[in-house]
Structures are given as structure tokens and as C-alpha cells.
N, C-alpha and C positions, 0 to 999 in steps of 0.2 A: 840486548833484547833476545828472547828465545827464538829458536828456529820455529817458525809458524807455518811452514809450508806443508806439513802433513795434513792430508785432507780429513775433515771432521767426519765422524760416523753418525748415521741417522738413528742407529740402535746401539744399546749398550751390550757389550759382549760379543759382537759380531760385526764384520765389515759389510759394506754394501754388496761386496762380491761373494759373501757367504762364508768368509773365513772367521773362525773363532778367535777372539782376542782374550786378554788376561790369561794367556796360555803359553806353554813352552813348546818350542819347535827345535828340531835339529838344525844347527848352523853348518857344521862341518865335522868330519873326523879330525881328531887332534893332530894326526900325522900330516894333515894338509896345511896346518898353521905353523910355519917356521918362525923362529925367533927373528924379530926385526922386520917381518914382512906382513903384508895384509892383502886381502882380495875382496872383490866386489861380488855380492850375491844379491838375488832378488828374494824378498820375503813378504808374502801377502801383497804383492804388487808394488812394494816399496824397495828402493835401493839401500843396501846395508853394506858397510865395510866391516869385515871381521878380520882380526889379526892377532898377532902376539908380539908383545914388546920384547926388546932384547933381554929384559929381566925374566921373561917367561910368562907374563900375565896375558891371558886371553881377554879380548875386548871386542865390543861391537858398537858402532855408531851409524847414524843415518849418513849415507854416502853422498851428501850434497853440501858443499860449503855455502853458507847463507850469503856470502858476499857476491860472487859472480856465478854461483851454482855449478862449479867445477867439482867432479868427483874427488873426494879426499883420498880414495883408494889409489889414485894416480900419484900421490905424494910420497913422502918418506918420513920415517920416524926419527925424531931428534930429541935429545935431552934438553929440557927447559926448566930451569930453576929446580933441578934435582929430581925431576920426574919426566917420564917419556910422553911425548906429544906427537901427533900426526900433523905434518905440515902440508898445507894446500900448495899444489905446484904453481898456482897462478900468482898469488901475491904474498905467499909465505905465512899466512895466518896459521897458527898452531893450536890444535885442540887436544886437550888431555883425554885420557881414557874415560873421564867423567863427563865428557862432552863440552866442557867449559873452554872458551878461548883463552889461551895463556899468553899470546903474543901477537901483536900487529906491527910488523917491522916498519910500516910507513909512518907510524905516529912519531911526531917530533917530541923532543924532550920538553916536559912541562905540559903536554897535551892533557886536557881534562877528560878525554874520552876513556872510558873504562872497558878494556877488552873483555873482562869477565862477565859483562852484561850480555855478551853474545854466546849462545849455546847451540849445539846440535843435539838431536835426540840421542840419548844413551840407552842401550838395551842391557838389561842385567844378563850376566853370563854365568853358566854353570858348566864345569868340566869334570867328567868322571869316566873312568874306564875307557879312555881313548875316544871320547865323543864330547863335542862342545855344543851346548844347547843355549838358546837365548829366549828371553821372556818378552812377549809382545803385549805391552799394557794397552788397555782400551783407550786410556787418556794419556798421551805422551807428555803432557804438560804437568802431570801430578806424579811425583816420585813416591809412590806407595809401595809397601812390601808386596811381593807376588801373592795373588789370590790363592795359588796352589803351590806346593813344593815342587822342585824339579823332578823329572821322571826318575823312578827307581825300579830296578829290575832284579834285585837280589844280589848275592855275592858273585863277582865276576873277576877274571884276571885283569891286570892293569891295562892291557891293551888287547884288541881283538886279534883273532888268528888271521882274518882277512876281511876286507870291506869291498863291496861292489856298488856301482851306481847305475842308474838309468833315469831317463826322463820320459814321463808319459804325457802325451798330448791330450790332457784331460783336466777338467776341474778336479780339485781334490776330492769332492764328494764322489764323483764317478770312479776315481782311482781307489778310494777306500772300499766302495761297494764291490769293485772288481776283485780286489785282493782278498776280501773276506768271503767271497762266493764259494760255497762248498761243493757245487755240483759240476764245475767246469773241468776239474782235474783230468778225468779220463778222456776228454776231448781235446784239451789244449796242451796238457803235459803228458803225452802218451809215449814218451821215449822208453826204451827197453829197461833203463836202469831205475826208472821211477814207477811208471804205471803203464806197462805194455797193454795194447788192445786185447790180447789174448786172455787177460784176467777177467774181462767182462764186468758188468755192473753188480754191485753188492749192496745190501741194505746197510745203511749207516744209522745208528741210533745213539745220540750223544746227549749227555746231561749238560745244560748250560746254566751258569750261575752269574748273578750280578757281582761286579767288582768295583773298585774305586774308579768312578767316571768311565765305566765300561762293562765288559762282560768277559766270561771265559768258558771254554770247554773244559770241564772238570778233568782232573787227572784220570788217564785211562791207558789201556794197552794200545799201542799203535796198530794200524790196519795190517792185516796179515800179508798184504801185497807190498808193504814197505820194505823192500829188500835191503836198502841201504842201512836201515836201523839195525837189522840183524848182523850185517857184515861188520859194522863199526862198533856197536855196543854190546852185542851178545844177547844174553837172555834177561828176563825180568825187567824189561824196559817199560817205562811209563812216559807219557807225553801230555802236555797241556798247552793250550793256545789261548792267548789273551789279547784283548783290544782295549785301548784307552784313548779317550779324547786328548788332543785333537786328531792325532794320527799316528799312534804307535801300536804295532802289532808284533807280538813276540811268541815264539814257540820254545818250550823247554823240553828237552829229551834227557832222561836221566835214569840211572839205576844206582846201586849201592856204591859203585866205583867211579862212575862217569857223570858229567853234566855238560850239556851243550845248550846254548841259548842263541837263537837267531832272531835278531831284532830288525824289523823293517820300519823305517821312519819316513813319513810323508811330509814334505815341505812344499807348501803352495808357493809358486813363484809368480804366476800370472793366471788369468781366468782359464786358459787352456794349456797350462804347463805346470806339472807337478814333479818335483825332484824326488826320486826314490833312492834311499841309501839303506843298504842292508849290511849289518854287522853280524859277525859270527864269532862267539867266544866258546872255548871248551876247556875242560880239565879232565884228566884221567882217560883220555882217548888217544893213545899214541898213533893209532892208524890214521887219524885225521891229520897229524903232523906230516905224515908221509904223503897223504892224499891231497894236500893243498894245491899242487900244480894242476890236478884234475878237477878238484872241487870248485875252483874259481870259474873256469869256463862253463862248467855244468850249471852253477848257480846263475851266471850271467844269461845263459840260454833260457833257463827256467823263467827268469824275470822278464826277459825280452819277449817271451811268448805271451805273457800277460799284456805287455805293451803293444804287441801286434794286434791283440783283440781290441784294445782301446782304439787303435787306428781304424779298425773295421767298424767299431761302434760309432765312431764319429761320422761315418758315411750315412748312418741312419739318423743320428742326431741333427744332421743338417736339414732334415725334412720333418722330423717329429721329435718332440721333447719328452712326451710322456712314455714311461716304460710300464710294462705289465709285470707286476711283482706278485708272486704266489707263495703260499705256505707249502712246505716248510723251508725251502731253499732260500727264500728272500726275506725271512724273518730278521736276519742280522742286518740287512739293508734298512729295514724299517726301524730296528733298534737304534741304529746310528742316527737316523733323522730325529727320533724321539729324544735321544741324548743331547743332540745339538739344541733342540727347542728348549729342553729343560735348562741347559747351561745359560742360554740367553735370558730366559725368564728369571733364573736365580740371580744373574748379574744385575738385571734391571731392578729387581725387587730387593737387592742388597741382602740376600739370605744365602744360607748354605745350599750347595747342590744336593738334590735328592734323587738318587738313581731310580728311574721309573721301571726298570727291568725286573721281572720276577723269575725265579728258577723255572726252567722248562726243559722238557725233553723234545728234541727235534729229530725228525726222521727224514731220510731221503735216500735215493738210489745213486750210487756213484762208484 
């Protein structure tokens, strides 16, 4: 029998906790999945074991053995009938990377019980450029092709220059809104190397355009106060910032010789816990190779400042749920909610997603 313990959803395309399904999420950086090893993560409130076989194949299964509910991640990988399987540490049941039980050691010879009737949920996996993504289907009992292709961010080196992590004590929705907020920078990120207070507030006027399941700030010259851009890239630099459901935000900085892409992935673990993983790739920027020892702590500090604001926000959320959103600085927050609603409606109606966002110029002081 199949693993039937995954709780049913009351709506198509979204969980009761507000997380989008039929969607791809980051599972882990490739470097964290060593051959022959696995680890337990939380994904949309569910335990998942992600690992890599000794042959190098990345895989993801529900991290609960259906027999006595022991985490499969606590077991070991063993070869079974020519393929690799994950063995439960309690009774030795072995599950292949397809989720099918391959062996029940306690069965006697001639037993009529068929182990292959027992299955755990398998998550489709996509690995590219040093990142492993998994697909969370709305209906775990139906093995259908993904509703959308894996995330794609253009040409990148095989592995990132560096990766940083953080955990926000927030629902994914609040984490997305906080990271996309355009007006907090001079107050939250006011360190000398990014945006010192002496710069003051300046008028920002950006053209926003709809993109695949999201939106983007169209290509433009970076802000005049962005010292790091000039130091690292030189002249004629352009930048663009993109967001895509369910939780990918990336910024591309480039000119004729260099290209840098910083990708921020939001992975919802629990109602008040969102894992933030940030990858940075670059080509043609030799100064960045030398600056990695400094860039990593700077990036961690930048991200933690956003996390600290989330902690402060939680103090208010404990007493009031409604937030006051205004134009133009909160338009992106409103877009995010509109995109989520459209995704759910499209999945329920079994039709293609139709981006409701229209091109628009937004203005704010920052």
C-alpha cells in the first residue's frame, strides 16, 4: 500500500498553511549532499530526506518509514538488486530512490506479501549549477509531470562562488515581502560599504515588467550610491532584479566583461520558520575571487539584518495581524499576493497560469 500519512489539502495548488504546491523549492546546495549520505529537512511542514547515492544520484523521499514511523534519514544506503536503497534503521525495510520498498528482511521464504506494494512519497529532483531543487506536487498519490519546469536563471558556472544560509522566524509570505521591500535599505542596511546614512534619501523611479510567474525591475544602471558595484565591475554596469513564484529572487549585475548573479531561495519549513539560502555565481570578476573571505561575512550580516527586522515584526504580529500597505513601496507585496491567488485559481481550474501584473513605473524615496 502507498504511504497515506501526508495530510490532504482542502484547496488545489496551496496547503492549508498557505504554501504553494505543484511548485519547485530549493532542497539544498549540491555541496551539502555527499555521496552515500542523506539528511533530514523540513519542507512545507513535512519531513523530507534528501540525499545522494554512492553513484551520485540526488534523491528526495518523505522521511517517515510507514511501518513504525522512524525517520529514514537515520538509516543507511545499501545496494539492493543492483540499485541503491535507503534502509530504515528499525527493521531494515529498504526503499529505492523511487520510493518503492525493495526489501522486508523479516519476510520468510515463500511469503505472499509483496514489499513493492509499500511506498513512501517520492519528490522529483532537479540539480543544476550547484543547487538541488525538489518538486512538491499537490497530490502526492498521482505521479504526474511537473506543472512547471525547474527554475532557470540563465548561464551560470557549474558551482557558486559561495553560499550563505539563514533562518527567518517568519511565515514565507512575510519573508518574501520583507526581502522584496524597496524602502528599508537606508534604515536597515546602512553600513558604510553599502548605504551609509550620509548619502541621504534619493528618488527612485524604476520600470517594472511582468515575467514568468513573477515580475522584474527592468535592466537599469545601479544606484549612484552602490560603491561595491563600481569597485568590482567598473563602468557601464547594468542590473536587473527578478522575483518568481513560489520564492526565488535574483539580481543580475553585468557589463560587457562580467556577470554576477545572486539568487535568494526561500524554503518554507514551518508556519513561523523560513530557510533562506543565498547563492552567488560570477564570471569575469577577478576581484570577487580575492574578496570572498570578506564577501561572505558581509553577505551574512546583510541577510541577518533582514532577519532581525522579522524578529521585531513578530512582536507586533503577536497583537495585530493586519499591516498597512501603501503605494508605491508596498505594490510588490500586493503583487505577490495577487500572483499566489492566480496560481491557486489556475490549478483549481486546470488552466495555464495568467500573470495579472501589468508594466508599471514605481516611485519611492530611498
